[in-house]
KOLLUMNU-779718 format. One record per residue (C-alpha): residue in one letter; x, y, z negated. Coordinates in pm, 1 decimal. Layout:
% residues N
<node><aa>A</aa><X>X</X><Y>Y</Y><Z>Z</Z></node>
...
This chain:
% residues 156
<node><aa>M</aa><X>5546.1</X><Y>14123.5</Y><Z>-11435.7</Z></node>
<node><aa>S</aa><X>5303.3</X><Y>14027.4</Y><Z>-11709.7</Z></node>
<node><aa>A</aa><X>4933.7</X><Y>14064.8</Y><Z>-11746.8</Z></node>
<node><aa>Y</aa><X>4766.3</X><Y>14070.7</Y><Z>-12084.9</Z></node>
<node><aa>A</aa><X>4399.0</X><Y>14017.7</Y><Z>-12147.3</Z></node>
<node><aa>E</aa><X>4238.7</X><Y>14026.2</Y><Z>-12487.0</Z></node>
<node><aa>A</aa><X>3870.3</X><Y>13962.7</Y><Z>-12559.5</Z></node>
<node><aa>D</aa><X>3871.9</X><Y>13919.3</Y><Z>-12933.9</Z></node>
<node><aa>S</aa><X>4088.6</X><Y>13753.0</Y><Z>-13194.6</Z></node>
<node><aa>R</aa><X>4023.9</X><Y>13406.6</Y><Z>-13047.1</Z></node>
<node><aa>A</aa><X>4054.3</X><Y>13470.8</Y><Z>-12672.5</Z></node>
<node><aa>V</aa><X>4397.9</X><Y>13584.8</Y><Z>-12561.6</Z></node>
<node><aa>I</aa><X>4558.2</X><Y>13477.5</Y><Z>-12236.8</Z></node>
<node><aa>T</aa><X>4866.3</X><Y>13605.8</Y><Z>-12056.9</Z></node>
<node><aa>V</aa><X>4965.9</X><Y>13523.3</Y><Z>-11702.3</Z></node>
<node><aa>Q</aa><X>5293.9</X><Y>13594.6</Y><Z>-11529.1</Z></node>
<node><aa>F</aa><X>5398.7</X><Y>13529.6</Y><Z>-11168.6</Z></node>
<node><aa>T</aa><X>5770.6</X><Y>13562.3</Y><Z>-11096.5</Z></node>
<node><aa>V</aa><X>5999.1</X><Y>13533.3</Y><Z>-10794.4</Z></node>
<node><aa>R</aa><X>6320.2</X><Y>13339.8</Y><Z>-10845.7</Z></node>
<node><aa>P</aa><X>6632.4</X><Y>13551.9</Y><Z>-10804.5</Z></node>
<node><aa>G</aa><X>6893.7</X><Y>13514.8</Y><Z>-10532.5</Z></node>
<node><aa>Q</aa><X>6665.2</X><Y>13457.8</Y><Z>-10233.3</Z></node>
<node><aa>G</aa><X>6762.9</X><Y>13769.5</Y><Z>-10039.9</Z></node>
<node><aa>R</aa><X>6507.8</X><Y>14007.4</Y><Z>-9895.5</Z></node>
<node><aa>P</aa><X>6155.0</X><Y>13944.8</Y><Z>-10037.3</Z></node>
<node><aa>S</aa><X>5946.1</X><Y>13710.5</Y><Z>-9823.7</Z></node>
<node><aa>G</aa><X>5603.9</X><Y>13551.2</Y><Z>-9844.3</Z></node>
<node><aa>F</aa><X>5783.3</X><Y>13217.6</Y><Z>-9857.5</Z></node>
<node><aa>D</aa><X>5991.1</X><Y>13296.6</Y><Z>-10167.8</Z></node>
<node><aa>L</aa><X>6006.0</X><Y>13042.0</Y><Z>-10446.4</Z></node>
<node><aa>G</aa><X>5874.2</X><Y>13144.1</Y><Z>-10783.3</Z></node>
<node><aa>D</aa><X>5698.4</X><Y>13038.0</Y><Z>-11098.5</Z></node>
<node><aa>I</aa><X>5376.8</X><Y>13068.4</Y><Z>-11294.9</Z></node>
<node><aa>H</aa><X>5374.3</X><Y>13114.1</Y><Z>-11671.9</Z></node>
<node><aa>V</aa><X>5046.4</X><Y>13100.1</Y><Z>-11869.3</Z></node>
<node><aa>T</aa><X>5016.7</X><Y>13146.9</Y><Z>-12243.9</Z></node>
<node><aa>G</aa><X>4694.3</X><Y>13106.3</Y><Z>-12435.8</Z></node>
<node><aa>D</aa><X>4566.9</X><Y>13066.2</Y><Z>-12787.2</Z></node>
<node><aa>L</aa><X>4636.1</X><Y>12691.0</Y><Z>-12772.2</Z></node>
<node><aa>G</aa><X>4965.4</X><Y>12662.7</Y><Z>-12585.6</Z></node>
<node><aa>T</aa><X>5191.4</X><Y>12755.2</Y><Z>-12297.2</Z></node>
<node><aa>A</aa><X>5245.8</X><Y>12613.8</Y><Z>-11949.2</Z></node>
<node><aa>Q</aa><X>5504.2</X><Y>12712.3</Y><Z>-11694.0</Z></node>
<node><aa>S</aa><X>5637.3</X><Y>12578.0</Y><Z>-11368.5</Z></node>
<node><aa>A</aa><X>5998.4</X><Y>12674.9</Y><Z>-11447.9</Z></node>
<node><aa>G</aa><X>6243.1</X><Y>12447.8</Y><Z>-11625.2</Z></node>
<node><aa>H</aa><X>6115.3</X><Y>12105.5</Y><Z>-11517.5</Z></node>
<node><aa>S</aa><X>6292.9</X><Y>11812.7</Y><Z>-11361.4</Z></node>
<node><aa>P</aa><X>6200.6</X><Y>11752.6</Y><Z>-11088.8</Z></node>
<node><aa>D</aa><X>6165.3</X><Y>12121.5</Y><Z>-11008.2</Z></node>
<node><aa>Q</aa><X>5807.0</X><Y>12255.3</Y><Z>-11012.1</Z></node>
<node><aa>G</aa><X>5877.1</X><Y>12595.7</Y><Z>-10859.9</Z></node>
<node><aa>M</aa><X>5648.2</X><Y>12688.2</Y><Z>-10574.1</Z></node>
<node><aa>M</aa><X>5605.6</X><Y>12920.8</Y><Z>-10280.5</Z></node>
<node><aa>I</aa><X>5475.4</X><Y>13184.5</Y><Z>-10518.5</Z></node>
<node><aa>Y</aa><X>5302.2</X><Y>13428.8</Y><Z>-10283.0</Z></node>
<node><aa>L</aa><X>5118.8</X><Y>13153.6</Y><Z>-10095.8</Z></node>
<node><aa>S</aa><X>5031.6</X><Y>12985.9</Y><Z>-10426.9</Z></node>
<node><aa>V</aa><X>4886.4</X><Y>13306.1</Y><Z>-10571.5</Z></node>
<node><aa>V</aa><X>4670.8</X><Y>13351.0</Y><Z>-10257.9</Z></node>
<node><aa>Q</aa><X>4546.0</X><Y>12995.0</Y><Z>-10303.1</Z></node>
<node><aa>L</aa><X>4479.5</X><Y>13055.5</Y><Z>-10674.4</Z></node>
<node><aa>L</aa><X>4292.0</X><Y>13382.8</Y><Z>-10611.8</Z></node>
<node><aa>D</aa><X>4077.3</X><Y>13223.8</Y><Z>-10339.7</Z></node>
<node><aa>G</aa><X>4003.4</X><Y>12901.4</Y><Z>-10525.8</Z></node>
<node><aa>L</aa><X>3952.1</X><Y>13051.6</Y><Z>-10869.8</Z></node>
<node><aa>G</aa><X>3736.0</X><Y>13329.3</Y><Z>-10724.8</Z></node>
<node><aa>T</aa><X>3511.7</X><Y>13074.4</Y><Z>-10553.6</Z></node>
<node><aa>F</aa><X>3490.1</X><Y>12872.5</Y><Z>-10877.2</Z></node>
<node><aa>L</aa><X>3407.9</X><Y>13174.5</Y><Z>-11095.8</Z></node>
<node><aa>R</aa><X>3132.4</X><Y>13286.7</Y><Z>-10856.6</Z></node>
<node><aa>S</aa><X>2978.1</X><Y>12938.1</Y><Z>-10842.5</Z></node>
<node><aa>S</aa><X>2820.7</X><Y>12701.5</Y><Z>-11089.6</Z></node>
<node><aa>A</aa><X>3088.7</X><Y>12434.3</Y><Z>-11039.1</Z></node>
<node><aa>K</aa><X>3205.6</X><Y>12262.0</Y><Z>-11357.9</Z></node>
<node><aa>S</aa><X>3578.9</X><Y>12274.3</Y><Z>-11282.1</Z></node>
<node><aa>Y</aa><X>3850.1</X><Y>12389.7</Y><Z>-11044.4</Z></node>
<node><aa>A</aa><X>4189.0</X><Y>12220.7</Y><Z>-11011.4</Z></node>
<node><aa>F</aa><X>4471.1</X><Y>12436.5</Y><Z>-10873.3</Z></node>
<node><aa>T</aa><X>4802.7</X><Y>12298.4</Y><Z>-10751.1</Z></node>
<node><aa>G</aa><X>5062.8</X><Y>12540.9</Y><Z>-10621.8</Z></node>
<node><aa>V</aa><X>5205.3</X><Y>12528.0</Y><Z>-10269.2</Z></node>
<node><aa>D</aa><X>5491.5</X><Y>12277.8</Y><Z>-10236.8</Z></node>
<node><aa>T</aa><X>5487.8</X><Y>12176.3</Y><Z>-10604.7</Z></node>
<node><aa>S</aa><X>5325.1</X><Y>11937.8</Y><Z>-10847.2</Z></node>
<node><aa>F</aa><X>5252.1</X><Y>12216.5</Y><Z>-11098.4</Z></node>
<node><aa>G</aa><X>4884.7</X><Y>12272.7</Y><Z>-11150.5</Z></node>
<node><aa>L</aa><X>4618.4</X><Y>12422.2</Y><Z>-11373.0</Z></node>
<node><aa>V</aa><X>4264.3</X><Y>12304.3</Y><Z>-11439.1</Z></node>
<node><aa>F</aa><X>3987.4</X><Y>12551.8</Y><Z>-11516.9</Z></node>
<node><aa>R</aa><X>3667.8</X><Y>12415.6</Y><Z>-11675.9</Z></node>
<node><aa>R</aa><X>3342.0</X><Y>12568.3</Y><Z>-11785.1</Z></node>
<node><aa>A</aa><X>3264.4</X><Y>12527.7</Y><Z>-12152.7</Z></node>
<node><aa>K</aa><X>2958.9</X><Y>12623.1</Y><Z>-12355.1</Z></node>
<node><aa>D</aa><X>3121.8</X><Y>12942.9</Y><Z>-12475.3</Z></node>
<node><aa>G</aa><X>3338.9</X><Y>13036.3</Y><Z>-12174.6</Z></node>
<node><aa>L</aa><X>3624.7</X><Y>12868.8</Y><Z>-11990.4</Z></node>
<node><aa>S</aa><X>3915.6</X><Y>12643.8</Y><Z>-12072.8</Z></node>
<node><aa>V</aa><X>4254.2</X><Y>12645.1</Y><Z>-11900.0</Z></node>
<node><aa>A</aa><X>4467.7</X><Y>12331.5</Y><Z>-11911.0</Z></node>
<node><aa>T</aa><X>4747.3</X><Y>12138.4</Y><Z>-11746.3</Z></node>
<node><aa>K</aa><X>4790.3</X><Y>11762.4</Y><Z>-11726.8</Z></node>
<node><aa>D</aa><X>4971.8</X><Y>11794.0</Y><Z>-12061.3</Z></node>
<node><aa>G</aa><X>4685.8</X><Y>11958.1</Y><Z>-12248.4</Z></node>
<node><aa>L</aa><X>4476.5</X><Y>12262.2</Y><Z>-12326.2</Z></node>
<node><aa>I</aa><X>4635.1</X><Y>12608.5</Y><Z>-12301.2</Z></node>
<node><aa>A</aa><X>4348.4</X><Y>12847.2</Y><Z>-12368.5</Z></node>
<node><aa>R</aa><X>3981.4</X><Y>12901.1</Y><Z>-12429.6</Z></node>
<node><aa>T</aa><X>3875.7</X><Y>13232.6</Y><Z>-12280.6</Z></node>
<node><aa>T</aa><X>3602.1</X><Y>13418.5</Y><Z>-12096.2</Z></node>
<node><aa>T</aa><X>3554.9</X><Y>13473.0</Y><Z>-11724.7</Z></node>
<node><aa>P</aa><X>3631.0</X><Y>13847.8</Y><Z>-11738.4</Z></node>
<node><aa>E</aa><X>3940.6</X><Y>13795.9</Y><Z>-11955.5</Z></node>
<node><aa>L</aa><X>4081.8</X><Y>13523.3</Y><Z>-11731.8</Z></node>
<node><aa>A</aa><X>4004.6</X><Y>13721.2</Y><Z>-11416.9</Z></node>
<node><aa>A</aa><X>4167.7</X><Y>14035.1</Y><Z>-11560.5</Z></node>
<node><aa>A</aa><X>4484.7</X><Y>13845.0</Y><Z>-11657.2</Z></node>
<node><aa>I</aa><X>4514.4</X><Y>13678.2</Y><Z>-11315.0</Z></node>
<node><aa>A</aa><X>4437.4</X><Y>13998.2</Y><Z>-11121.2</Z></node>
<node><aa>S</aa><X>4684.9</X><Y>14205.8</Y><Z>-11319.8</Z></node>
<node><aa>A</aa><X>4963.4</X><Y>13950.4</Y><Z>-11270.6</Z></node>
<node><aa>A</aa><X>4882.2</X><Y>13927.1</Y><Z>-10898.1</Z></node>
<node><aa>E</aa><X>4886.7</X><Y>14307.9</Y><Z>-10868.5</Z></node>
<node><aa>A</aa><X>5229.5</X><Y>14320.9</Y><Z>-11032.6</Z></node>
<node><aa>L</aa><X>5369.6</X><Y>14052.0</Y><Z>-10800.8</Z></node>
<node><aa>S</aa><X>5226.5</X><Y>14221.0</Y><Z>-10491.4</Z></node>
<node><aa>R</aa><X>5453.4</X><Y>14523.4</Y><Z>-10539.7</Z></node>
<node><aa>A</aa><X>5759.0</X><Y>14319.2</Y><Z>-10436.5</Z></node>
<node><aa>L</aa><X>5615.8</X><Y>14184.5</Y><Z>-10110.0</Z></node>
<node><aa>P</aa><X>5688.5</X><Y>14411.7</Y><Z>-9811.7</Z></node>
<node><aa>P</aa><X>5367.1</X><Y>14516.1</Y><Z>-9630.8</Z></node>
<node><aa>E</aa><X>5512.3</X><Y>14403.0</Y><Z>-9295.9</Z></node>
<node><aa>D</aa><X>5564.0</X><Y>14044.4</Y><Z>-9422.9</Z></node>
<node><aa>A</aa><X>5344.2</X><Y>13782.6</Y><Z>-9253.1</Z></node>
<node><aa>A</aa><X>5192.8</X><Y>13675.8</Y><Z>-9589.0</Z></node>
<node><aa>S</aa><X>5116.0</X><Y>14030.5</Y><Z>-9703.8</Z></node>
<node><aa>S</aa><X>4775.6</X><Y>14072.8</Y><Z>-9537.2</Z></node>
<node><aa>D</aa><X>4649.5</X><Y>13736.1</Y><Z>-9670.5</Z></node>
<node><aa>Y</aa><X>4778.7</X><Y>13828.4</Y><Z>-10015.9</Z></node>
<node><aa>Q</aa><X>4612.5</X><Y>14170.6</Y><Z>-10012.5</Z></node>
<node><aa>D</aa><X>4284.7</X><Y>14028.3</Y><Z>-9876.0</Z></node>
<node><aa>A</aa><X>4272.4</X><Y>13760.8</Y><Z>-10148.6</Z></node>
<node><aa>L</aa><X>4351.9</X><Y>14017.7</Y><Z>-10417.3</Z></node>
<node><aa>S</aa><X>4086.1</X><Y>14259.1</Y><Z>-10289.5</Z></node>
<node><aa>A</aa><X>3823.4</X><Y>13983.2</Y><Z>-10292.9</Z></node>
<node><aa>F</aa><X>3923.9</X><Y>13877.1</Y><Z>-10646.2</Z></node>
<node><aa>R</aa><X>3945.2</X><Y>14225.7</Y><Z>-10806.8</Z></node>
<node><aa>P</aa><X>3569.0</X><Y>14265.9</Y><Z>-10868.3</Z></node>
<node><aa>L</aa><X>3577.4</X><Y>13964.6</Y><Z>-11102.3</Z></node>
<node><aa>A</aa><X>3835.4</X><Y>14142.2</Y><Z>-11318.5</Z></node>
<node><aa>S</aa><X>3642.4</X><Y>14466.8</Y><Z>-11332.6</Z></node>
<node><aa>E</aa><X>3313.3</X><Y>14316.5</Y><Z>-11449.0</Z></node>
<node><aa>D</aa><X>3188.7</X><Y>14431.1</Y><Z>-11788.0</Z></node>
<node><aa>R</aa><X>3412.8</X><Y>14274.6</Y><Z>-12052.1</Z></node>
<node><aa>A</aa><X>3174.0</X><Y>14338.7</Y><Z>-12342.3</Z></node>
């Protein structure tokens, strides 16, 4: 479940949302991880002590809602922290686009359309595993539908 976005030779960002194995039937409350790779580094919620896994479906809804609001506004930054975790990402406006970072440092410099496309594609891929009858499914689909237009804006 990876999403790749490429603007030019300097702006490349990949985003992946995964569900941890062994949790039984898929549920909106499943634990999972976020993995982001950019031109300046990598950040992931997996492999930390203490554990930084999160309720992945609820976290992606929160990310889509919060990041969408940020990208449509003139706010200078947006700090995301997943549900039931300490893992987070910070998105900031820069003169020539956006930066994506964690508390440990910068991951990527990218553009709004490239970031939105990477996030939307990863969210689309994750959505295929969530049963439509699950309680979290309608919130997930609503957040994804509201976010999609940001990913389909002209990427020229």
